[in-house]
C-alpha positions as a printed Julia matrix, in Angstrom:
405×3 Matrix{Float64}:
 -48.21   -9.0   -26.13
 -45.55  -11.2   -24.54
 -47.28  -14.26  -23.16
 -44.54  -16.47  -21.72
 -41.25  -15.77  -19.97
 -38.89  -18.61  -19.1
 -35.83  -18.17  -16.88
 -33.13  -20.75  -16.12
 -30.13  -20.29  -13.84
 -30.54  -16.59  -12.97
 -29.86  -15.44   -9.39
 -32.39  -17.19   -7.12
 -34.31  -18.63  -10.08
 -33.28  -22.18  -10.91
 -36.04  -22.73  -13.48
 -39.28  -20.81  -13.96
 -42.06  -20.41  -16.51
 -44.51  -17.47  -16.22
 -47.67  -16.95  -18.3
 -48.3   -13.2   -18.46
 -51.4   -11.08  -18.9
 -51.76   -7.34  -19.49
 -51.43   -6.41  -15.79
 -49.19   -8.68  -13.7
 -48.83   -8.24   -9.94
 -46.14  -10.11   -7.97
 -46.47  -10.49   -4.2
 -44.22  -12.23   -1.72
 -41.97  -11.85    1.29
 -38.79   -9.81    1.16
 -35.93  -11.64   -0.5
 -37.95  -14.31   -2.31
 -36.91  -13.12   -5.79
 -39.64  -10.78   -7.05
 -37.13   -8.22   -8.3
 -35.0   -11.03   -9.75
 -37.88  -11.91  -12.08
 -38.02   -8.33  -13.36
 -34.23   -8.21  -13.72
 -34.07  -11.48  -15.65
 -36.35   -9.87  -18.23
 -34.01   -6.85  -18.2
 -31.08   -9.09  -19.13
 -33.2   -10.67  -21.85
 -34.02   -7.19  -23.16
 -30.32   -6.3   -23.31
 -29.62   -9.52  -25.22
 -32.42   -8.72  -27.66
 -30.68   -5.4   -28.28
 -27.41   -7.16  -29.13
 -25.11   -6.4   -26.15
 -25.18   -7.48  -22.52
 -22.87   -5.43  -20.3
 -23.13   -3.2   -17.25
 -24.21   -0.15  -19.25
 -26.98   -2.06  -21.05
 -28.24   -3.49  -17.77
 -28.15   -0.19  -15.88
 -30.11    1.45  -18.7
 -32.86   -1.09  -18.09
 -32.9    -0.7   -14.32
 -31.04   -3.95  -13.58
 -28.78   -3.68  -10.53
 -25.11   -4.05  -11.52
 -23.24   -6.89   -9.88
 -20.38   -9.33  -10.17
 -20.91  -12.14  -12.71
 -21.0   -14.71   -9.92
 -24.04  -12.92   -8.45
 -26.11  -13.26  -11.63
 -25.81  -17.03  -11.91
 -27.55  -19.43   -9.53
 -25.31  -21.06   -6.92
 -27.54  -23.38   -4.91
 -26.07  -26.08   -2.68
 -28.61  -28.59   -3.96
 -27.89  -28.28   -7.69
 -24.88  -27.94   -9.93
 -24.03  -24.41  -11.07
 -25.35  -24.1   -14.66
 -22.97  -23.46  -17.53
 -25.1   -20.6   -18.83
 -28.14  -18.43  -18.09
 -31.11  -19.29  -20.29
 -33.86  -16.76  -21.08
 -36.9   -17.04  -23.34
 -39.82  -14.82  -24.35
 -42.77  -15.96  -26.46
 -45.6   -13.86  -27.86
 -49.24  -14.59  -28.6
 -48.56  -15.25  -32.3
 -45.98  -17.96  -31.5
 -43.08  -15.59  -32.0
 -40.15  -16.62  -29.82
 -36.74  -15.32  -28.79
 -34.45  -17.6   -26.79
 -30.88  -16.9   -25.7
 -28.24  -18.57  -23.56
 -25.58  -16.28  -22.1
 -22.08  -16.95  -20.78
 -19.86  -14.98  -18.44
 -17.44  -17.46  -16.82
 -17.11  -16.99  -13.08
 -13.33  -17.52  -13.05
 -12.6   -15.21  -15.98
 -15.46  -12.71  -16.29
 -15.43  -10.19  -19.11
 -17.03   -6.71  -19.23
 -19.41   -8.03  -21.87
 -21.32  -11.26  -21.61
 -21.07  -13.63  -24.57
 -23.87  -15.26  -26.52
 -23.77  -19.07  -26.54
 -26.96  -19.69  -28.55
 -29.8   -17.61  -29.96
 -33.09  -18.57  -31.54
 -35.57  -16.16  -33.14
 -38.59  -17.68  -34.8
 -42.24  -17.31  -35.69
 -43.9   -20.69  -35.47
 -41.84  -23.13  -37.55
 -40.07  -20.31  -39.41
 -36.59  -19.85  -37.91
 -35.14  -16.38  -38.5
 -32.04  -17.1   -36.39
 -31.19  -20.73  -35.76
 -29.52  -21.94  -32.57
 -26.84  -23.61  -34.69
 -25.71  -20.31  -36.25
 -23.55  -19.61  -33.21
 -21.31  -22.56  -34.13
 -20.06  -20.78  -37.22
 -16.55  -19.35  -37.15
 -15.57  -15.67  -37.26
 -18.59  -14.47  -35.31
 -18.21  -11.99  -32.45
 -19.6   -13.88  -29.43
 -20.28  -10.59  -27.64
 -22.72   -9.34  -30.32
 -26.25  -10.69  -30.68
 -27.19  -11.89  -34.15
 -30.96  -11.57  -33.72
 -30.67   -7.8   -33.17
 -28.76   -7.48  -36.47
 -31.4    -9.42  -38.41
 -34.18   -7.04  -37.41
 -33.23   -4.64  -40.23
 -34.32   -7.35  -42.67
 -37.73   -7.85  -41.06
 -40.92   -5.94  -41.77
 -41.9    -3.86  -38.69
 -45.23   -5.7   -38.65
 -43.48   -9.06  -38.4
 -44.41  -10.76  -35.12
 -40.76  -11.48  -34.28
 -39.76   -7.87  -34.93
 -42.51   -6.63  -32.61
 -41.5    -9.11  -29.9
 -37.88   -7.94  -30.09
 -38.94   -4.28  -30.0
 -40.9    -4.86  -26.79
 -37.93   -6.6   -25.21
 -35.39   -4.02  -26.38
 -37.35   -1.15  -24.85
 -38.17   -2.93  -21.59
 -37.12   -1.19  -18.38
 -37.62   -1.51  -14.62
 -38.83    1.76  -13.1
 -38.17    2.39   -9.41
 -39.35    5.85   -8.33
 -37.98    7.51   -5.23
 -39.08   10.68   -3.48
 -35.9    12.83   -3.76
 -35.71   12.23   -7.52
 -39.41   12.85   -8.06
 -39.09   16.13   -6.18
 -36.11   17.16   -8.32
 -33.72   17.23   -5.35
 -31.33   14.71   -6.93
 -30.66   13.81  -10.54
 -32.01   10.65  -12.12
 -29.25    8.07  -12.68
 -30.97    6.9   -15.87
 -32.89    9.5   -17.88
 -35.07    7.13  -19.87
 -38.04    8.66  -21.7
 -40.7     9.51  -20.62
 -40.05    9.99  -16.87
 -36.59    8.61  -16.07
 -36.16    5.3   -14.27
 -36.49    7.01  -10.88
 -38.78    9.91  -11.84
 -36.27   12.66  -12.63
 -38.12   13.66  -15.81
 -41.58   13.78  -14.31
 -42.29   17.37  -15.42
 -41.09   16.77  -18.99
 -43.08   13.56  -19.17
 -46.21   15.31  -17.97
 -45.78   18.09  -20.55
 -45.51   15.46  -23.3
 -48.59   13.67  -22.0
 -50.66   16.86  -21.97
 -49.67   17.39  -25.6
 -50.67   13.81  -26.48
 -53.97   14.12  -24.63
 -54.74   17.37  -26.43
 -54.09   15.69  -29.77
 -56.46   12.89  -28.8
 -59.07   15.47  -27.77
 -59.0    16.86  -31.29
 -60.15   13.47  -32.58
 -62.43   12.58  -29.7
 -63.9    15.36  -27.6
 -64.04   13.46  -24.3
 -60.74   11.58  -24.41
 -58.58   14.31  -22.89
 -61.07   15.17  -20.18
 -61.6    11.53  -19.17
 -57.92   10.69  -18.89
 -57.01   13.88  -17.05
 -60.04   13.53  -14.79
 -58.86   10.02  -13.92
 -55.65   11.51  -12.6
 -57.29   14.26  -10.59
 -59.75   11.78   -9.06
 -56.81   10.13   -7.29
 -55.57   13.42   -5.81
 -58.52   15.02   -4.07
 -56.65   18.19   -3.06
 -55.38   18.94   -6.58
 -57.36   21.4    -8.68
 -54.96   21.4   -11.63
 -51.48   20.26  -12.7
 -49.21   22.05  -15.14
 -45.64   21.78  -16.37
 -43.85   25.12  -16.47
 -40.41   26.63  -16.92
 -41.54   29.82  -15.14
 -41.83   28.5   -11.61
 -38.72   29.94  -10.01
 -40.8    32.19   -7.76
 -42.43   29.14   -6.19
 -39.13   27.71   -4.92
 -36.55   28.87   -2.42
 -33.31   29.99   -4.16
 -31.45   27.35   -2.15
 -33.43   24.49   -3.74
 -32.0    22.86   -6.85
 -34.42   22.83   -9.74
 -34.71   21.52  -13.28
 -35.67   23.58  -16.33
 -39.19   22.15  -16.38
 -41.15   22.01  -13.13
 -44.52   20.68  -12.08
 -47.02   23.15  -10.66
 -49.91   21.87   -8.59
 -52.91   24.01   -7.68
 -54.36   23.22   -4.26
 -58.12   23.73   -4.55
 -58.53   24.31   -0.79
 -56.01   27.16   -0.48
 -56.39   30.87   -1.16
 -55.98   31.74   -4.82
 -52.97   33.98   -4.17
 -51.08   31.19   -2.37
 -52.36   27.92   -3.76
 -49.54   26.87   -6.12
 -47.0    24.2    -5.17
 -44.08   22.6    -7.0
 -43.1    18.94   -6.76
 -40.71   19.98   -3.99
 -43.62   20.94   -1.7
 -46.47   18.77   -2.99
 -47.65   15.5    -1.48
 -45.27   12.69   -2.41
 -48.28   10.43   -2.97
 -49.38   12.68   -5.83
 -45.93   12.36   -7.41
 -45.99    8.57   -7.28
 -49.49    8.44   -8.76
 -48.45   10.8   -11.53
 -45.33    8.71  -12.21
 -47.36    5.5   -12.67
 -50.01    7.25  -14.74
 -47.44    8.71  -17.13
 -45.86    5.32  -17.77
 -49.24    3.8   -18.55
 -50.64    6.71  -20.58
 -47.66    8.23  -22.39
 -47.22    7.23  -26.05
 -43.46    7.54  -25.46
 -43.36    4.93  -22.68
 -42.3     1.34  -23.44
 -45.0    -1.12  -24.45
 -43.55   -3.61  -21.96
 -42.25   -2.38  -18.61
 -42.05   -3.02  -14.86
 -42.49   -0.92  -11.73
 -40.72   -2.24   -8.65
 -42.68   -1.54   -5.43
 -45.62    0.28   -7.02
 -47.16    1.06   -3.62
 -44.35    3.3    -2.32
 -45.57    6.28   -0.27
 -49.24    5.53   -1.03
 -52.08    5.37    1.46
 -53.67    1.87    1.26
 -56.92    3.18   -0.23
 -55.03    5.26   -2.78
 -52.9     2.23   -3.68
 -56.09    0.24   -4.3
 -57.66    2.96   -6.47
 -54.47    3.39   -8.49
 -54.38   -0.35   -9.15
 -57.98   -0.25  -10.38
 -57.01    2.38  -12.97
 -53.97    0.56  -14.39
 -55.71   -1.8   -16.79
 -57.71    0.96  -18.49
 -54.7     3.28  -18.67
 -52.66    0.64  -20.49
 -55.08    0.65  -23.42
 -54.2     2.79  -26.49
 -54.77    6.48  -25.8
 -56.9     7.23  -28.84
 -60.05    5.1   -29.33
 -59.71    5.51  -33.1
 -56.61    3.29  -32.91
 -57.93    0.91  -30.27
 -56.56   -2.01  -32.27
 -53.08   -0.61  -31.8
 -50.43   -2.2   -29.58
 -51.44   -2.83  -25.99
 -49.07   -1.93  -23.19
 -48.11   -4.56  -20.67
 -47.13   -3.99  -17.04
 -45.4    -6.08  -14.39
 -45.17   -4.76  -10.85
 -44.27   -5.83   -7.33
 -45.99   -4.76   -4.15
 -45.93   -5.3    -0.38
 -49.18   -3.43    0.29
 -52.15   -5.82    0.72
 -54.58   -3.07   -0.35
 -53.21   -3.27   -3.89
 -54.83   -6.69   -4.25
 -58.27   -5.21   -3.67
 -57.79   -3.15   -6.83
 -57.21   -6.25   -8.98
 -60.16   -7.66  -10.92
 -59.1   -11.3   -11.05
 -62.24  -12.06  -13.03
 -60.46  -10.46  -15.99
 -58.05  -13.08  -17.42
 -55.68  -10.27  -18.47
 -55.2    -9.17  -14.85
 -53.0   -11.68  -13.07
 -51.74  -12.12   -9.54
 -48.63  -14.19   -8.79
 -47.41  -15.45   -5.42
 -43.61  -15.58   -5.27
 -41.97  -17.82   -2.69
 -38.84  -19.89   -2.11
 -39.17  -23.66   -1.98
 -37.36  -26.01    0.43
 -34.2   -25.76   -1.69
 -34.29  -21.97   -1.75
 -35.35  -21.75   -5.4
 -37.7   -18.91   -6.34
 -41.06  -20.3    -7.41
 -44.07  -18.51   -8.88
 -47.68  -19.58   -8.61
 -50.55  -17.78  -10.32
 -53.46  -17.07   -7.97
 -56.73  -17.49   -9.87
 -60.24  -16.76   -8.74
 -61.3   -20.37   -8.17
 -64.73  -21.18   -6.75
 -63.11  -21.8    -3.36
 -61.29  -18.45   -3.38
 -64.44  -16.7    -4.63
 -66.38  -18.07   -1.65
 -63.75  -16.79    0.75
 -63.64  -13.48   -1.1
 -67.36  -12.97   -0.35
 -66.48  -12.78    3.33
 -63.03  -11.16    3.18
 -61.26   -8.95    0.63
 -58.13  -10.29   -1.06
 -55.99   -8.06    1.14
 -57.31   -9.77    4.27
 -57.01  -13.23    2.72
 -53.36  -12.53    1.95
 -52.66  -11.43    5.53
 -54.51  -14.51    6.8
 -52.19  -16.74    4.75
 -54.76  -18.06    2.26
 -52.79  -16.82   -0.75
 -49.33  -17.84    0.38
 -46.49  -15.37   -0.33
 -46.05  -14.4     3.35
 -42.82  -14.52    5.35
 -42.17  -17.46    7.65
 -41.57  -15.32   10.74
């Protein structure tokens, strides 16, 4: 897994170092820079893939903007010459890049100033390589070197995680199929436009796992249904035209929900009519469970449209869902999730006693710089937690990350 992310000179982030776990929750007031953290990793992922431009950023869910909006511009400090980004894994594999896009003469593509790819003391790409002549400054060298590395090489696996990273931001119209997804990334699209196709793929994967372990499919599918008490069954179908009004736009594949409380002749609903909460839960579950989802990804505002208790229960499920689908390959790669939330109930679903589940308070300091502080279950916090849940402690101001209003 990726253990450390460092960001220098990006948007509201002057300088920041974050130590990640498997599940990483970021809380804070509006406008403090939570989404900027996710987007900085998106830029790093584009660099790891060899090109940083608007198309590469949009594909990863990074909001497009003018070059001057990507670089810090604080009154208190000098504008940096470049944006610096670093990722380090648990086997001391490291990728570091500095990127240029001059404010006075911006180009469609950002240029690479320096790159470093290494495993421990072994440098695969040296920072000094960029000083050589006849190199295209708009093309990353580390991405080209990956063809020479064994897939099991720690650096190759780090780069693969970064290259496939994306920020997912579901919204109700896209989940319902009313509007198209601006970025149709497998398995569900960045905004949820491929929810039905992603669910069909997951059912296939779960069935394959069931063949090797009789309870795997039932347990994972039961986990989903437990969070939607009105749902008797979920299917993906291409034969659901009769369930929709002719005036409603529809995709080839559709979700079909069976409402267990309704009469059998009229108990089937599509995503267009179903509870939006069920769609958001399904979206998050697919990203965690699907073998086709990235191993390293973010969900911005994971609590959208969710009842507080449902948000808490969904959060409780995340850590287990991120584990490999098939127990026979439990030593396989572990997925890693970063997410933001404004719903205090989400915190009550976090087991901070597990070192792989981490909570971060994001704030702005007196100079306006985004700062991140990990909230750990200290003896003092544990004592307070006996009397009040984390959600209440956050609202009471004991965890920080609240607006100064």
